[in-house]
N, C-alpha and C positions, 0 to 999 in steps of 0.2 A: 504493500500500500504506500510505503514511503516513496518508492520510485515513481508510482503513478502521480502522487501529489507533486513531486519534484518536476515531472514533465509538464503537468498542467500549469505549474507556476512559471516554468520557462515559456510556455505558450502565452500566458497572460503578460509576462514581462515583454515578450516580443511585440505583442499587439499594442501595449501602451507606449513602448519606446519608439518602435518603427512608426506607429500611427501618429504619435506626437511629433516626431521629426517631419513626417509627411505633411501634417497640418501646418507646421511652421513654414515648410517649403512652399506649400500652396498659398499661404498668406503673403509671403514675401516675394517669391520668384514668379508666382502666377497671379500676383496682384489681387488676391481675394480678400485682403483686408486684415485688420488687427484682431477681429473676432476669431478668425482661423488661427492666427498666431497665439492668441490667448488660450484657446482650447488646446493647442499643441503644448504649450508650456504646462498647463494643468496635467495633461496626459504624461508628459515627461516626469513631472513630480510624482505622479502615481507609480510610475515605473520604479523610482527610487525606493518606494516602500515595498513594492511587490518582491523585490530582490531579497529583502530582509526576512521574508517568510519561508525561504528555502530551509529544509530540515538540516542540511549541512551547515555547520557554524563557521566554516573557513571562507572568509570574504574573497580571498584570492582565487580559490578553487571555483567558487560560484561564478565570479566574473569571467574567469578564463573559459569555463565551460559555456557560459552564456554567449561569449563571443561567437562560438560556432552556431548556436541557435540564431543569433542575430544575422549571420551571413545567409543561412538558408531561409530564414523568415523574410529577410529583405528581398530576396529574389521572388518568393511567393507573393509578397505584398505588391511588388512591381508588376507581376503578372496579373494580379486581380484588379489593381487600381489604375495602372498606367498602360496596360496592354503590352508589357514587355515580354519578349520571347527569348528565354535563356537558350544558349547554345550548349553543346555537349560539355564544354569546358566549365561553364557556369555550374551545370548539374554535377559534374565530377568534383569540382571544388567544394560545393555545398555538401555532397555526400561525404567527402573526406572530413569536412568540419564536423558533421554530425557524428561520424565515427569517433572523432576526438572528444566530443561531448560525452559519448557513452563511456569511453575509457576513463576520462577524468572524473566523471561523477559516479559511475556505477560499477567500476572494477572492484573486485573484492579486496578489502584491506583488513589487516589485523585490527582487532578491537582494542 
């Protein structure tokens, strides 16, 4: 159950961080206005709290592993929101990143 909770928290973290950054991008780069920027800032703040809910207490491990989730999540977000089409190298890189997440977070360790 701890692994499932951790994965769900990584997904929530990705949604809040990537979504927040995307909202800021839309507000500034796409000239959608400060309400979009403000919503993005709030989402990014929520991301900071979501990371603290991970069951592992090691900040460095959580952020290192989340980096891989961020890579894969960013490509998925771009596909869903911007019509981006990843090539085989994007997919290969994201797969390697997620393998790294699994090793960092879920490899057996002595208690």
